[in-house]
C-alpha positions in Angstrom: -22.8 -7.9 -17.3 -20.4 -8.4 -20.2 -17.9 -5.9 -21.5 -15.8 -5.9 -24.7 -12.7 -3.8 -24.7 -11.7 -3.2 -28.4 -8.6 -2.0 -30.1 -6.3 -1.4 -27.1 -2.7 -2.5 -26.3 -2.7 -5.0 -23.4 0.2 -4.3 -21.0 1.3 -6.7 -18.3 4.4 -6.8 -16.1 6.3 -8.7 -18.8 4.8 -7.8 -22.2 2.6 -5.6 -24.4 0.5 -6.6 -27.4 -2.5 -5.5 -29.5 -5.6 -7.4 -28.4 -9.3 -7.2 -27.6 -10.4 -8.2 -24.1 -13.8 -9.7 -23.3 -15.1 -9.9 -19.7 -18.2 -11.7 -18.5 -19.5 -12.4 -15.0 -16.7 -10.6 -13.4 -13.8 -12.4 -15.1 -11.8 -12.2 -18.2 -13.2 -14.7 -20.7 -11.1 -14.2 -23.8 -8.2 -12.2 -25.2 -7.4 -12.0 -28.9 -7.4 -9.9 -32.1 -10.6 -8.9 -33.7 -12.9 -10.7 -31.2 -16.6 -10.7 -32.1 -18.6 -8.6 -29.7 -21.4 -10.7 -28.2 -25.0 -9.4 -28.3 -25.7 -7.2 -25.3 -22.1 -6.6 -24.3 -21.0 -3.1 -23.4 -18.4 -1.8 -25.8 -15.3 0.1 -24.7 -13.2 1.7 -27.4 -9.6 1.5 -26.3 -8.0 2.7 -29.5 -4.7 4.4 -28.8 -4.9 3.4 -25.2 -3.4 0.7 -22.9 -5.4 -2.0 -21.2 -3.8 -2.8 -17.9 -4.6 -4.6 -14.6 -6.3 -2.3 -12.2 -4.0 -0.9 -9.5 -3.7 -2.5 -6.1 -2.9 -0.2 -3.2 -1.4 -2.4 -0.5 -1.4 0.3 2.2 -4.6 2.3 3.1 -6.3 3.3 6.3 -10.0 3.9 5.7 -12.1 5.1 8.7 -9.1 4.6 11.0 -9.5 5.6 14.6 -6.2 7.3 15.4 -4.7 9.9 17.7 -8.0 10.8 19.2 -10.0 11.2 16.0 -11.2 9.1 13.0 -10.0 9.4 9.4 -12.6 11.2 7.3 -12.4 8.7 4.4 -14.6 5.6 4.9 -14.5 2.4 2.9 -17.0 3.6 0.3 -15.6 7.1 -0.4 -12.1 5.8 -0.3 -12.6 2.8 -2.7 -14.7 5.1 -5.0 -11.8 7.6 -5.1 -9.5 4.7 -5.9 -11.7 3.6 -8.8 -11.6 7.2 -10.2 -7.8 6.9 -10.3 -7.6 3.3 -11.7 -7.1 1.5 -8.4 -9.4 -1.5 -8.2 -8.3 -3.1 -4.9 -6.9 -2.0 -1.6 -5.3 -3.9 1.3 -6.3 -2.0 4.4 -5.3 -2.5 8.1 -7.1 -3.9 11.1 -5.3 -2.3 14.1 -6.4 -3.7 17.4 -5.9 -1.6 20.5 -3.4 -3.0 23.1 -5.2 -5.9 24.9 -8.0 -6.1 22.3 -8.6 -9.5 20.8 -7.4 -9.6 17.1 -10.7 -11.3 16.1 -12.8 -8.6 17.8 -10.9 -5.9 15.9 -11.1 -7.8 12.7 -14.9 -8.2 13.0 -15.2 -4.5 13.6 -13.2 -3.6 10.5 -15.2 -6.1 8.3 -18.4 -4.4 9.4 -17.0 -1.0 8.5 -15.7 -2.3 5.1 -19.1 -3.7 3.9 -19.8 -0.4 2.2 -16.7 -0.7 -0.1 -17.2 -0.5 -3.9 -14.1 -2.3 -5.0 -12.1 -5.4 -4.0 -10.5 -5.2 -0.6 -8.5 -7.2 1.9 -6.7 -6.8 5.2 -3.4 -6.9 6.9 -3.9 -7.4 10.7 -1.6 -5.5 13.2 -0.1 -7.3 16.2 0.1 -4.7 18.9 0.5 -6.9 21.9 1.1 -10.6 22.7 -0.5 -13.4 24.7 -1.9 -16.9 23.9 -5.1 -15.3 22.5 -3.0 -13.4 19.9 -1.3 -16.7 18.9 -4.6 -18.4 18.5 -6.3 -15.5 16.7 -3.5 -15.3 14.1 -4.2 -19.0 13.3 -8.0 -18.3 12.9 -7.3 -15.3 10.7 -5.1 -17.2 8.4 -7.1 -20.5 8.2 -10.6 -19.1 8.2 -10.5 -15.5 7.1 -7.8 -15.4 4.4 -5.4 -13.1 6.1 -1.8 -13.8 5.1 0.1 -10.8 6.5 0.5 -9.2 9.9 1.6 -5.6 10.6 4.1 -4.5 13.3 4.4 -0.8 14.2 7.9 -0.2 15.5 6.8 3.4 16.3 4.1 5.1 18.4 5.3 4.4 21.9 2.7 4.1 24.6 0.1 3.2 22.0 0.5 0.5 19.3 4.2 0.0 19.2 5.5 -3.6 19.0 8.7 -4.2 20.9 11.3 -6.9 20.0 9.6 -9.6 22.1 6.3 -9.0 20.5 7.9 -9.1 17.1 9.9 -12.2 17.8 6.8 -14.1 18.9 4.7 -12.8 16.0 7.3 -13.4 13.3 7.7 -16.9 14.6 4.0 -17.6 14.5 3.7 -16.0 11.0 6.4 -18.5 9.8 4.4 -21.4 11.2 1.3 -20.1 9.4 2.9 -19.2 6.1 2.0 -15.5 6.7 4.1 -12.5 5.8 5.2 -10.1 8.6 5.2 -6.5 7.6 6.8 -3.6 9.5 6.4 0.2 9.9 10.2 0.7 10.6 10.9 3.6 12.8 12.7 3.4 16.2 9.8 4.4 18.5 12.0 5.1 21.5 14.2 7.4 19.5 11.2 9.3 18.1 9.6 9.6 21.6 12.7 11.0 23.1 13.3 13.5 20.2 9.7 14.7 20.4 10.2 15.5 24.1 13.5 17.2 23.4 12.2 19.4 20.6 9.1 20.4 22.5 11.4 21.4 25.4 13.3 23.6 23.0 10.2 25.4 22.0 9.9 23.6 18.7 6.1 23.1 18.7 5.2 23.5 15.0 5.1 21.0 12.0 8.7 21.9 11.2 9.7 19.8 14.2 8.0 16.7 12.9 10.7 15.5 10.4 13.4 16.4 13.0 11.8 14.0 15.5 11.8 11.2 13.0 15.3 11.4 11.4 16.4 8.9 8.6 18.6 7.1 11.3 15.4 6.2 13.1 14.1 4.4 10.0 17.4 2.9 9.1 17.9 1.4 12.5 14.5 -0.1 12.8 14.6 -1.5 9.2 17.9 -3.2 10.1 16.5 -4.6 13.3 13.4 -6.0 11.6 15.5 -7.5 8.8 17.9 -9.2 11.2 15.1 -10.6 13.3 13.5 -12.0 10.2 16.8 -13.4 9.1 17.3 -15.3 12.4 13.8 -16.6 12.4 13.9 -17.5 8.7 10.7 -15.7 7.6 10.3 -13.3 4.7 9.7 -9.6 5.5 7.8 -6.7 3.9 8.8 -3.1 4.9 6.1 -0.5 4.3 6.5 3.1 3.2 10.3 3.0 2.8 11.3 6.7 2.8 15.0 6.9 3.2 18.3 6.0 1.7 19.1 4.4 5.1 16.3 1.9 5.0 16.7 1.2 1.3 20.4 0.4 1.9 19.4 -2.1 4.6 16.9 -3.8 2.2 19.4 -3.8 -0.7 22.1 -5.3 1.5 19.8 -8.1 2.7 18.5 -8.9 -0.7 22.0 -9.0 -2.1 22.8 -11.6 0.6 19.8 -13.7 -0.5 17.3 -12.7 2.1 13.7 -12.5 1.2 12.9 -8.9 2.0 10.4 -6.7 0.1 10.1 -2.9 0.1 7.1 -0.6 -0.5 7.4 3.1 -1.4 4.7 5.8 -1.4 3.9 8.1 -4.3 4.2 11.0 -1.9 7.7 10.1 -0.8 8.8 9.9 -4.4 7.5 13.4 -5.2 7.6 15.7 -2.1 10.5 16.9 0.2 10.6 18.1 3.7 10.4 21.8 2.7 6.6 21.4 3.0 7.0 21.6 6.8 8.5 25.1 6.6 5.4 26.6 5.1 4.4 29.6 7.3 0.7 28.6 6.9 0.1 26.1 9.7 -2.8 24.4 7.9 -0.6 23.6 4.9 2.4 22.5 6.9 0.2 20.3 9.2 -1.6 18.8 6.2 1.7 17.2 5.2 2.3 15.6 8.6 2.6 11.8 8.2 5.0 9.2 9.4 7.6 8.6 8.1 7.7 12.3 7.1 8.7 13.6 3.7 12.4 13.7 3.3 15.2 15.7 1.7 15.5 15.5 -2.1 18.4 13.1 -2.2 16.1 10.4 -0.6 13.6 10.8 -3.5 16.3 10.1 -6.1 17.4 7.0 -4.2 13.8 5.7 -3.9 13.3 6.0 -7.7 16.5 4.1 -8.2 15.2 1.5 -5.7 12.1 1.0 -7.9 14.3 0.8 -11.1 16.7 -1.7 -9.5 13.9 -4.0 -8.1 15.0 -3.5 -4.5 11.7 -1.8 -4.0 8.8 -3.8 -5.5 5.5 -2.0 -4.7 4.0 1.4 -4.6 1.3 2.6 -2.2 -0.2 5.7 -0.6 -0.7 5.1 3.1 -4.0 6.9 2.4 -5.2 8.2 5.7 -7.3 11.4 5.6 -7.5 14.1 8.3 -8.9 17.5 7.6 -7.7 20.9 8.8 -10.0 20.9 11.9 -8.6 17.5 13.0 -5.0 18.5 12.3 -5.5 21.6 14.5 -5.4 19.4 17.5 -1.6 19.8 17.3 -1.6 23.6 16.9 0.6 24.0 20.0 2.2 20.5 19.9 3.4 18.9 16.7 3.3 15.5 18.2 -0.5 15.7 18.5 -1.1 16.4 14.8 -2.9 13.4 13.5 -0.6 11.6 11.1 -1.8 11.0 7.6 -2.2 12.3 4.0 -4.3 11.2 1.0 -3.4 9.8 -2.4 -5.3 6.8 -3.5 -6.9 8.7 -6.4 -3.6 10.1 -7.6 -1.0 7.4 -7.2 -1.2 5.9 -10.6 -1.3 9.2 -12.6 1.6 10.6 -10.6 3.7 7.5 -11.1 2.9 7.4 -14.8 3.7 11.0 -15.3 6.9 11.1 -13.3 7.9 7.5 -13.9 6.9 6.4 -17.4 6.8 9.9 -18.7 10.4 10.6 -17.7 11.8 7.3 -18.7 12.4 6.1 -15.1 9.9 3.3 -15.7 8.7 1.3 -18.7 4.9 0.7 -19.0 5.6 -2.9 -18.0 7.5 -1.8 -14.9 4.6 0.6 -14.1 2.2 -2.4 -14.1 4.6 -4.4 -11.9 5.0 -1.7 -9.2 1.3 -0.6 -9.2 -0.3 -4.0 -9.3 1.4 -7.2 -10.2 4.2 -7.3 -7.6 1.7 -6.7 -4.8 -0.6 -9.5 -6.2 2.4 -11.9 -6.2 3.8 -10.9 -2.8 0.4 -11.2 -1.1 -0.5 -14.4 -3.0 -3.5 -13.3 -5.1 -1.8 -13.6 -8.5 -3.0 -14.4 -11.2 -6.5 -13.8 -9.9 -5.4 -10.1 -9.5 -2.6 -8.1 -11.0 -2.6 -9.3 -14.6 -4.6 -9.4 -17.8 -5.2 -13.1 -18.7 -8.1 -15.5 -19.2 -9.6 -16.5 -15.9 -8.3 -13.4 -14.0 -10.8 -11.1 -12.3 -12.0 -8.3 -14.5 -10.3 -5.6 -12.6 -9.0 -3.5 -15.5 -8.0 0.1 -16.2 -8.1 1.5 -19.7 -5.3 4.0 -19.7 -5.1 7.1 -22.0 -1.4 8.0 -22.3 -2.3 11.4 -23.9 -5.0 12.3 -21.4 -4.2 15.2 -19.1 -5.5 16.9 -15.9 -4.5 19.1 -13.1 -4.8 17.6 -9.6 -6.8 19.6 -7.2 -8.7 19.2 -4.0 -11.6 21.1 -5.7 -12.1 18.3 -8.2 -10.8 15.1 -6.5 -13.1 12.5 -5.1 -11.2 11.9 -1.9 -13.0 13.0 1.2 -10.4 15.5 2.4 -9.9 19.2 2.2 -6.3 19.1 1.0 -4.3 17.4 -1.7 -0.5 17.0 -1.4 -0.2 17.0 -5.2 -2.3 20.2 -5.5 -1.7 21.9 -8.9 0.4 19.1 -10.4 -0.2 18.6 -14.1 -0.3 15.0 -15.1 -0.3 13.3 -18.4 -1.6 9.7 -18.5 -5.0 9.1 -16.9 -7.6 6.4 -16.7 -10.4 6.7 -19.2 -12.3 3.6 -18.0 -12.1 1.6 -14.8 -13.7 -1.9 -14.6 -14.1 -3.4 -11.1 -15.4 -7.0 -10.7 -16.6 -6.9 -14.3 -18.6 -3.6 -13.8 -17.8 -0.4 -15.6 -17.5 2.0 -12.7 -15.6 5.0 -14.2 -16.1 6.3 -17.7 -14.3 9.5 -18.8 -14.8 11.4 -15.6 -18.2 9.8 -14.7 -17.8 7.9 -11.5 -20.5 5.2 -11.1 -19.4 3.7 -7.8 -22.2 2.1 -5.7 -22.0 1.2 -2.0 -21.8 -2.4 -0.9 -20.7 -3.7 -4.3 -17.1 -4.5 -3.2 -15.7 -8.0 -2.7 -13.6 -9.2 0.2 -10.6 -11.1 -1.1 -9.3 -14.0 0.9 -5.5 -14.5 0.4 -4.0 -18.0 0.8 -1.1 -18.6 3.1 2.3 -20.0 2.1 3.1 -17.9 -1.0 5.8 -19.8 -3.0 8.8 -18.3 -1.2 7.9 -20.2 2.0 8.6 -23.5 0.2 12.2 -22.3 -0.6 12.7 -21.1 3.0 11.5 -24.4 4.4 14.1 -26.3 2.3 16.8 -23.9 3.5 15.8 -24.3 7.1 15.8 -28.1 6.8 19.3 -28.1 5.3 20.6 -25.7 8.0 18.9 -27.4 10.9 21.3 -27.4 13.9 22.2 -30.8 15.4 23.3 -31.4 18.9 26.9 -32.7 19.3 27.1 -36.3 20.5 29.5 -36.6 23.3 30.7 -39.7 25.2 
């Protein structure tokens, strides 16, 4: 299949210019003005529109077994919803149970993901430690193209990684040239607060944010950052939701430490008043971790994106319907954690970022695609419009409008946290792996058409860190 995109404005993370873009056999073949359309090529009229790299969502959980149930969104429906919103790649999570071999869990997730219809890749969580974990981390990096490992600092008595596990895993990641990532919340603090609140009779969703205060995130972020500093490895913090954690990242980066931060579209837009809704279903539908915060945190997170101290945007897309959320009707700590958003991330960020002057179109491309591709070492194959890059492209209509609703979204969930939001700036066409898969509301996703993306280890920052470590190598004192 070949596609010619005519008359649009190409936007990358650093520039914008008028050009046609020709794609063939899944890659971008040529870019230039007034390109001749080859015979048989499908023509896309991008007049008055932007031609941008497809979005990359670095944080999704499709088909996740969690808290006694399984997320309703599988790898086909989830990636299809992403394509409808201009997202052409996800990085999902393999989460082994404690004592489960990493490779066994990885093989299970790869089997589930075969039905995907866009590009996808995986982070792998380290939930326990022994020699098999050490070995499997090496196999995953060298043979399977995994270059990032996740650590949950929350969820005590389940998948929480303590300091010993993190020290061992961070050290092994440094050897392998892989990036440690962390869900930063103090799991012990959360556990104790949950017990305290339940004993006080606080059983509803309103107790959820109280059990996970900003201090729990700030402390854990600081601990992970300091551990990474001592070991000498870069660090990526997922779903940063508080001023507390952002300040830890900002301080570390200002001191020259290689720390990256991710923010969710939901945390930029919603506040903790959602948990006060007298309708249980609505309040429970917003239960995710970290929870939505007070408005001052949203303002700070936008500033974090503008300043560059937060580099990526994601969704933590993890769908549980009302029937599943009802498991916590009498105990908020049993409400399955998760909300949706993969279809809406880019339109919400364009409307409330570019549309309000908080972000330029180039910065939008950076935080929705390019920065993720660079941090996880798949740039320039992904995350840019240039000759030789994969033809993962979104044609963006800046004047297009819609109202977000669960009644019309493609996500496999009965609730939308952005319900009723009017957005301006929508995808008109999405191209995935060189195939036109979304055309003005017509979603043409097909199962088993996705591509697993291997990611090389040792992204460029590791070379710099190696030089620093060599210069600062401690030497024993010679004594007579």
